[in-house]
N, C-alpha and C positions, 0 to 999 in steps of 0.2 A: 504494500500500500504506500509506504513512504517513498519507494522508488518511483512509483507512478506520479506522485505529487512532485517529486524533484524533476522528473522528465517533463511534466506539464509546465512547471515553472521555467525550466530551461528553454522550452519551445516558445513560451510567451516572451521571455527576455530576448531571444533571437529574433522573433517577429517584430518586436518593438524596435530593436536596433536597426533592422532593415528598413522599416518605415521612416525612422528618424534620419537615416542616411540618404534617403531618396531625395533627389534634387527636383524642386517644383518645375513644371514645364515652362512657366513664365521666366524663371531664372535662367534656364537653359537657353531659351530664345534670346533673352537679353545679353547673355554672355557671347553668344554667337554673333549677334548683330554688332556688339561693341568690338569684337575681335576683327570682324570683316571691315568695319569702318576705319579701324586703325591700321589696316594692312594696305600697303601701297598697291599690291597686285589686284586685290579684290575690291578695293574701295569704290571704284567707278562703276562696278557691276550693279545692275538693277535687279536685285534678288529679294524675294519675299521668303521669310523664314517663319514657319509655324511648328510648334511642338505639341504633341498629344501623347501622353503616357510614355514619354521618353523617345518617341519616334518623331524625328525631325523631317518635315516635308519642305523642300526647297523648290521654288518656282522662279521663273524669270529667264532673262537672256543675258549672255555675256558676249564679249567681243572675241575672245580667243579660247581655245581648248585649255591653255595654260591657266587662265583665270578660273575656269570651271574646276579643273583638277585641284587648284590651290584652295578654292572655296570649299570643296568637298573634304579636303584634308583638314582644314580648320574645323569644320563641323564635326567630323568623325573623332577628332582629338579632344573635343570639348567634354568635360566631365558631365555625366548625366545623360549623354546621348546613347540610346540603346540600339537605334537603327536609323538609317537615312533613306528617305524616298527622294530620289534625284529626278526632278522634273525640269531641269535646267537645259536650255538649248543654247547652242553656240550660233552667233549671227553668221549668216551665209551671204547676205546681201552686201554690196559695196557701198550702199547708201545708209546713212544713219537716220533713224526716225525718232530718236530720243528727244524729249522736250529739254529745253535748256535747264541746266542745273546751276544755281548760283554757287560761287566759290564759298566754301565753309571750312573752317579750321577743324582739325581733328578733335579739338576740345568741344566745339559746337556739336559735332556728330556724336561724341560720347555723351554729352549732356542730353541730347535727344534720346539716345538709347537708355540712359538712366531714367528719364521721365517715362518712357514706354514701360520699363520694368515696374516702376512705382505704380503707374495707373493700372497695369494688368494685375498686379498683386492686390490692389484695392478692389478691383472687380471680382477677382477669384475669392477673396476673403469675405465678401459681403454675402450674407445668406439670402438676400432678396435677388441679387443680380445673377449670382452663379455665372461669372463672366466667361465661361468656356466657349460660348458661341459668339463672342465679340472680339474681333481682331483690333489691336491697338498699334498705331504707327504715329511717330512724332516727327515733325519737320519744323525747325526753328522755334520750338516751344509750342507749336500748334499741334494738338492731339487730334488724330482722325480715328473715330470709332466706326467700325464696319461690322455688320453681322445681323443677328436677329435677337429679339427679346420676346418673352412670353406675353407681355402686356405693355401698355403705354406707361404704367407706373414703373415697371422694371427699366424701360428705356430712359425715363426721366431720372431714375436713381443712378443709372450708369453715367449719364451726362453730369449729374451733380457730383458723383465721386471723382470723375476725371477733372472737373473744374476745380475742385478743392485740393487737388494734388499739387504738392510743392513743385514749382518750376513751370507749370502749365500757364501759357499766356491766353490760349483760346481753345475751344473744343468744336470740332466739326463732326457731327454725328450723321452717319448713314446707316441707321439701325432700323430694320424692318420689324414691325410688330406682327407676330404670328397670329393667325386666326385659328383658334382651337375650339 
C-alpha cells in the first residue's frame, strides 16, 4: 500500500514538473519573432509565425532559399518548439510586390515583439477572452488583432486588454464575432 502511494506521489510530482517546464505558445512565438527581427538574414522576410501546442506554423514569402533555411533553423532551435509546419515559399518572380516598409531600428522591432508577447499573454490569461483564436501583431506600437470571438462582449474585452497593455499606442481590431 505504501509503495502505491509513493508511486502515485512520484507520478504526480513528475507530471507537475513537466507542466511547469512547458513553454507557453505565446512565449515561443515571441521568442521566434524577436530572434528573426534581430537577424540580418531573416529580418527583411515577410513571415507570419503562429504556435499551437508547441507546433510552430510559418507562412509567408522570402527572397532566397538561404533566408528560408536560416529562418527554419532559428525556429527549430528555439526552446519550446516541438515541431514546425513550413508553409514558406521562396519568391520566383523578378519583380517585387512588397509594400514599402519604413526603416526601423532593431530596438523598435524588438519593442514591437515584446508588446505582441505582452498582449497575447493578457488575452490567453483572461478567462473571458481565451485568446487562442486571436492573432496579435504589432507595428510601431500599433497592435493588430485578427481572428474570431464568441461574442461582441469577448471582442470588446480583447480590445480593452490590448489597449491597456504597456507600450500599446493604438489597437486595430479585425475580430469577427461568431454566430453560434
